[in-house]
Every structure is written in structure tokens, then in C-alpha cells.
MDTraj code that builds the backbone (N, CA, C; nanometers):
import mdtraj as md
import numpy as np

residues = "MET THR ASP SER PHE THR SER SER LEU GLU ARG ASP LEU ALA GLY LEU ILE VAL GLN THR LEU LYS LEU LYS VAL ASP PRO GLY THR ILE ASP PRO THR GLN ALA LEU PHE GLY ASP GLY LEU GLY LEU ASP SER ILE ASP ALA LEU GLU LEU SER LEU ALA ILE SER GLN THR TYR GLY TYR GLN LEU LYS SER SER ASP PRO GLU ILE LYS ALA ILE PHE ALA SER LEU ARG ALA LEU ALA ASN ALA ILE GLU LYS ASN ARG THR LYS".split()
xyz = np.array([
    [7.8519, 3.9117, -2.3184],
    [7.8737, 4.0434, -2.2730],
    [7.9687, 4.1087, -2.3711],
    [7.9207, 4.2187, -2.4178],
    [8.0121, 4.3006, -2.5077],
    [8.0825, 4.4022, -2.4164],
    [8.2205, 4.3942, -2.4392],
    [8.3137, 4.4849, -2.3544],
    [8.3758, 4.5847, -2.4528],
    [8.3184, 4.7159, -2.4698],
    [8.3797, 4.8037, -2.5468],
    [8.4575, 4.9060, -2.4719],
    [8.5008, 4.8720, -2.3489],
    [8.5787, 4.9691, -2.2645],
    [8.7285, 4.9734, -2.3315],
    [8.7824, 5.0896, -2.3378],
    [8.9042, 5.1057, -2.3897],
    [9.0177, 5.1142, -2.2773],
    [8.9734, 5.1170, -2.1569],
    [9.0702, 5.1148, -2.0457],
    [9.0147, 5.0409, -1.9176],
    [9.0947, 5.0030, -1.8328],
    [9.0600, 4.9461, -1.7065],
    [8.9888, 5.0468, -1.6175],
    [9.0230, 5.1753, -1.6385],
    [8.9650, 5.2730, -1.5588],
    [8.8161, 5.2942, -1.6048],
    [8.7762, 5.2818, -1.7297],
    [8.6403, 5.2883, -1.7804],
    [8.5666, 5.1704, -1.7148],
    [8.6267, 5.0519, -1.7206],
    [8.5525, 4.9241, -1.6585],
    [8.5342, 4.9523, -1.5130],
    [8.6316, 4.9960, -1.4346],
    [8.6267, 5.0161, -1.2986],
    [8.5104, 5.1257, -1.2653],
    [8.5155, 5.2384, -1.3574],
    [8.4249, 5.3402, -1.3338],
    [8.2798, 5.2946, -1.3576],
    [8.2595, 5.2174, -1.4634],
    [8.1202, 5.1680, -1.4828],
    [8.0797, 5.0810, -1.3532],
    [8.1673, 5.0003, -1.3033],
    [8.1304, 4.9363, -1.1821],
    [8.1043, 5.0327, -1.0614],
    [8.1791, 5.1315, -1.0445],
    [8.1509, 5.2216, -0.9574],
    [8.0168, 5.2965, -0.9504],
    [7.9945, 5.3283, -1.0819],
    [7.8602, 5.3972, -1.1113],
    [7.7416, 5.3055, -1.0766],
    [7.7402, 5.1729, -1.1174],
    [7.6379, 5.0850, -1.0849],
    [7.6347, 5.0577, -0.9344],
    [7.7361, 5.0354, -0.8738],
    [7.7341, 5.0120, -0.7226],
    [7.6898, 5.1355, -0.6506],
    [7.7587, 5.2535, -0.6722],
    [7.7075, 5.3745, -0.5980],
    [7.5678, 5.4161, -0.6213],
    [7.5111, 5.4032, -0.7490],
    [7.3770, 5.4373, -0.7689],
    [7.2836, 5.3236, -0.7602],
    [7.3338, 5.2151, -0.7242],
    [7.2490, 5.0959, -0.7185],
    [7.1608, 5.0714, -0.8363],
    [7.2298, 5.0771, -0.9549],
    [7.1633, 5.0571, -1.0788],
    [7.1413, 4.9163, -1.1034],
    [7.0366, 4.8649, -1.1687],
    [7.0168, 4.7365, -1.2058],
    [7.0491, 4.7000, -1.3433],
    [7.1882, 4.7235, -1.3686],
    [7.2355, 4.7003, -1.4963],
    [7.3784, 4.6461, -1.4852],
    [7.4214, 4.5618, -1.5712],
    [7.5551, 4.4971, -1.5768],
    [7.6519, 4.6077, -1.6174],
    [7.7517, 4.6416, -1.5382],
    [7.8478, 4.7322, -1.5753],
    [7.9097, 4.7125, -1.7137],
    [7.9222, 4.5915, -1.7545],
    [7.9827, 4.5586, -1.8830],
    [7.9076, 4.5930, -1.9976],
    [7.7794, 4.6229, -1.9719],
    [7.6816, 4.6613, -2.0877],
    [7.6654, 4.8039, -2.0938],
    [7.7342, 4.8813, -2.0280],
    [7.7279, 5.0292, -2.0361],
    [7.8171, 5.0774, -2.1519],
    [7.7695, 5.1414, -2.2451],
    [7.8380, 5.1929, -2.3652],
    [7.9221, 5.3145, -2.3186],
    [8.0609, 5.3115, -2.3252],
    [8.1288, 5.4174, -2.2690],
    [8.1061, 5.5512, -2.3389],
    [8.0463, 5.5575, -2.4649],
    [8.0210, 5.6757, -2.5315],
    [7.8804, 5.7306, -2.5189],
    [7.7855, 5.6371, -2.4437],
    [7.6591, 5.6764, -2.4325],
    [7.6445, 5.7922, -2.3233],
    [7.5541, 5.8769, -2.3375],
    [7.5343, 5.9943, -2.2469],
    [7.4951, 5.9308, -2.1095],
    [7.5452, 5.9979, -2.0060],
    [7.5119, 5.9530, -1.8691],
    [7.3817, 5.9981, -1.8308],
    [7.3417, 6.1172, -1.8748],
    [7.2142, 6.1833, -1.8336],
    [7.1103, 6.1761, -1.9388],
    [6.9829, 6.2145, -1.9089],
    [6.8719, 6.2129, -2.0138],
    [6.8428, 6.0783, -2.0711],
    [6.8502, 6.0740, -2.2081],
    [6.8038, 5.9678, -2.2782],
    [6.9163, 5.8423, -2.2639],
    [7.0329, 5.8757, -2.2306],
    [7.1411, 5.7781, -2.2147],
    [7.1153, 5.6828, -2.0990],
    [7.1981, 5.6911, -2.0041],
    [7.1945, 5.5938, -1.8807],
    [7.0751, 5.6492, -1.7909],
    [7.0394, 5.7731, -1.8078],
    [6.9212, 5.8230, -1.7299],
    [6.9512, 5.8775, -1.5924],
    [7.0756, 5.9153, -1.5723],
    [7.1050, 5.9748, -1.4438],
    [7.0548, 6.1057, -1.4321],
    [7.0417, 6.1531, -1.2924],
    [6.9854, 6.2919, -1.2799],
    [7.0879, 6.3696, -1.1882],
    [7.0453, 6.4888, -1.1400],
    [7.1415, 6.5709, -1.0649],
    [7.1743, 6.5050, -0.9328],
    [7.0911, 6.4448, -0.8659],
    [7.1092, 6.3689, -0.7375],
    [7.2152, 6.2656, -0.7625],
    [7.1960, 6.1907, -0.8692],
    [7.2984, 6.0853, -0.9058],
    [7.4358, 6.1504, -0.9212],
    [7.4485, 6.2714, -0.9795],
    [7.5652, 6.3372, -1.0125],
    [7.6346, 6.3745, -0.8891],
    [7.5668, 6.4178, -0.7793],
    [7.6172, 6.4383, -0.6523],
    [7.6723, 6.3174, -0.5827],
    [7.5946, 6.2079, -0.5845],
    [7.6445, 6.0864, -0.5224],
    [7.7699, 6.0287, -0.5953],
    [7.7647, 6.0446, -0.7280],
    [7.8745, 5.9864, -0.8025],
    [8.0080, 6.0741, -0.7810],
    [7.9872, 6.2071, -0.7828],
    [8.0934, 6.3007, -0.7534],
    [8.1654, 6.2603, -0.6149],
    [8.0843, 6.2242, -0.5192],
    [8.1389, 6.1984, -0.3774],
    [8.2182, 6.0602, -0.3842],
    [8.1603, 5.9656, -0.4589],
    [8.2159, 5.8339, -0.4803],
    [8.3576, 5.8529, -0.5564],
    [8.3531, 5.9401, -0.6566],
    [8.4740, 5.9618, -0.7394],
    [8.5886, 6.0239, -0.6515],
    [8.5410, 6.1290, -0.5684],
    [8.6336, 6.1914, -0.4864],
    [8.6963, 6.0963, -0.3811],
    [8.6242, 6.0044, -0.3266],
    [8.6783, 5.9101, -0.2235],
    [8.7564, 5.8015, -0.2942],
    [8.7169, 5.7722, -0.4230],
    [8.7989, 5.6553, -0.4870],
    [8.9220, 5.7013, -0.5519],
    [8.9090, 5.8113, -0.6144],
    [9.0167, 5.8579, -0.7075],
    [9.0745, 5.9923, -0.6591],
    [9.0246, 6.0573, -0.5561],
    [9.0817, 6.1821, -0.5090],
    [9.0659, 6.2892, -0.6032],
    [8.9680, 6.2877, -0.7022],
    [8.9385, 6.3974, -0.7955],
    [8.8108, 6.4677, -0.7422],
    [8.8220, 6.5852, -0.7121],
    [8.7133, 6.6751, -0.6707],
    [8.6364, 6.7421, -0.7892],
    [8.5229, 6.6905, -0.8144],
    [8.4390, 6.7440, -0.9357],
    [8.3528, 6.8617, -0.8561],
    [8.3556, 6.9669, -0.9382],
    [8.2873, 7.0904, -0.8803],
    [8.1838, 7.1314, -0.9755],
    [8.0543, 7.1693, -0.9272],
    [7.9589, 7.2054, -1.0130],
    [7.9941, 7.3439, -1.0786],
    [8.0797, 7.4207, -1.0142],
    [8.1159, 7.5489, -1.0700],
    [8.2192, 7.5454, -1.1961],
    [8.2707, 7.4211, -1.2147],
    [8.3630, 7.3995, -1.3150],
    [8.2987, 7.4201, -1.4551],
    [8.3533, 7.5138, -1.5352],
    [8.2769, 7.5356, -1.6682],
    [8.2863, 7.4182, -1.7546],
    [8.3640, 7.3094, -1.7309],
    [8.3758, 7.1943, -1.8177],
    [8.2863, 7.0811, -1.7555],
    [8.2106, 7.1032, -1.6535],
    [8.1364, 6.9932, -1.5871],
    [8.0456, 6.9206, -1.6726],
    [7.9694, 6.9807, -1.7594],
    [7.8895, 6.9179, -1.8439],
    [7.9564, 6.8240, -1.9395],
    [8.0743, 6.8740, -1.9947],
    [8.1582, 6.7969, -2.0774],
    [8.2130, 6.6698, -2.0076],
    [8.2451, 6.6937, -1.8861],
    [8.3120, 6.5863, -1.8013],
    [8.2154, 6.4798, -1.7771],
    [8.0813, 6.5094, -1.7484],
    [7.9841, 6.4104, -1.7248],
    [7.9213, 6.3777, -1.8518],
    [7.9602, 6.4064, -1.9743],
    [7.8878, 6.3743, -2.0944],
    [7.8755, 6.2258, -2.1180],
    [7.9771, 6.1513, -2.0867],
    [7.9708, 6.0065, -2.1038],
    [8.0705, 5.9318, -2.0163],
    [8.0731, 5.8122, -1.9976],
    [8.1507, 5.7290, -1.9158],
    [8.3011, 5.7632, -1.9654],
    [8.3215, 5.7637, -2.0940],
    [8.4526, 5.7764, -2.1447],
    [8.5093, 5.9184, -2.1199],
    [8.4258, 6.0180, -2.1230],
    [8.4619, 6.1578, -2.0932],
    [8.5020, 6.1691, -1.9460],
    [8.4160, 6.1040, -1.8663],
    [8.4421, 6.1115, -1.7223],
    [8.5731, 6.0285, -1.6819],
    [8.5851, 5.9171, -1.7468],
    [8.7153, 5.8452, -1.7235],
    [8.8373, 5.9162, -1.7552],
    [8.8298, 5.9959, -1.8802],
    [8.9392, 6.0753, -1.9231],
    [8.9686, 6.1796, -1.8168],
    [8.8668, 6.2466, -1.7677],
    [8.8843, 6.3656, -1.6753],
    [8.9501, 6.3018, -1.5469],
    [8.8999, 6.1875, -1.5011],
    [8.9561, 6.1272, -1.3738],
    [9.1054, 6.0999, -1.4056],
    [9.1367, 6.0397, -1.5058],
    [9.2760, 5.9992, -1.5449],
    [9.3672, 6.1217, -1.5430],
    [9.3227, 6.2281, -1.5836],
    [9.4082, 6.3428, -1.5932],
    [9.4179, 6.4136, -1.4502],
    [9.3227, 6.4025, -1.3671],
    [9.3136, 6.4770, -1.2415],
    [9.3237, 6.3955, -1.1161],
    [9.3293, 6.2637, -1.1295],
    [9.3280, 6.1793, -1.0004],
    [9.4557, 6.1947, -0.9158],
    [9.4296, 6.1790, -0.7806],
    [9.5363, 6.1854, -0.6877],
    [9.5593, 6.0587, -0.6219],
    [9.4787, 5.9547, -0.6470],
    [9.4776, 5.8124, -0.5927],
    [9.4835, 5.7186, -0.7011],
])
top = md.Topology()
chain = top.add_chain()
for i, resn in enumerate(residues, 1):
    res = top.add_residue(resn, chain, resSeq=i)
    for name in ("N", "CA", "C"):
        top.add_atom(name, md.element.get_by_symbol(name[0]), res)
traj = md.Trajectory(xyz[None], top)
């Protein structure tokens, strides 16, 4: 298993994504720079809603679709982890 995560938060977040969305992928194989949507990990808008709820419950960070930065926040695992690190309350 190649672990290219730069932080334990990235590693934990990869696990949260896999568990929340019931993905059949090893969290350790998720490239933290790969796109989460489209041709990357293949997530869709429903996945984003489920993941936003899990992030709120786990880290206390409320992701809002009205946020002008939301696409950048969800661009990759690394971008999402960086946003959580800056805004988490738990």
C-alpha cells in the first residue's frame, strides 16, 4: 500500500469518505491530490451532501453549498483536509 498522505487528517478523512459513502476502495490507495468528483474518485452531488454531514458531525465544520469556495474545497482530498484543518471546531 502506497501512503502519500501528508497528514493524519488526510488519512482519517480518506477513511471517513470510504466509510460514509460505502466505497469499495482501500482508503490508503486514495491519491490526496486526485479529484473527488468526475473522473477522479467519481463522487456525485448526493455523495457531497452525505460527506458534508459526516464532516460536520466529525469535525464540527459546516460546509455550505452557498460558499463561493465550495468547488475548491471539494477539489481533492488534500484541499478538503486543508479546509477542515482551518475551520474545524472538534
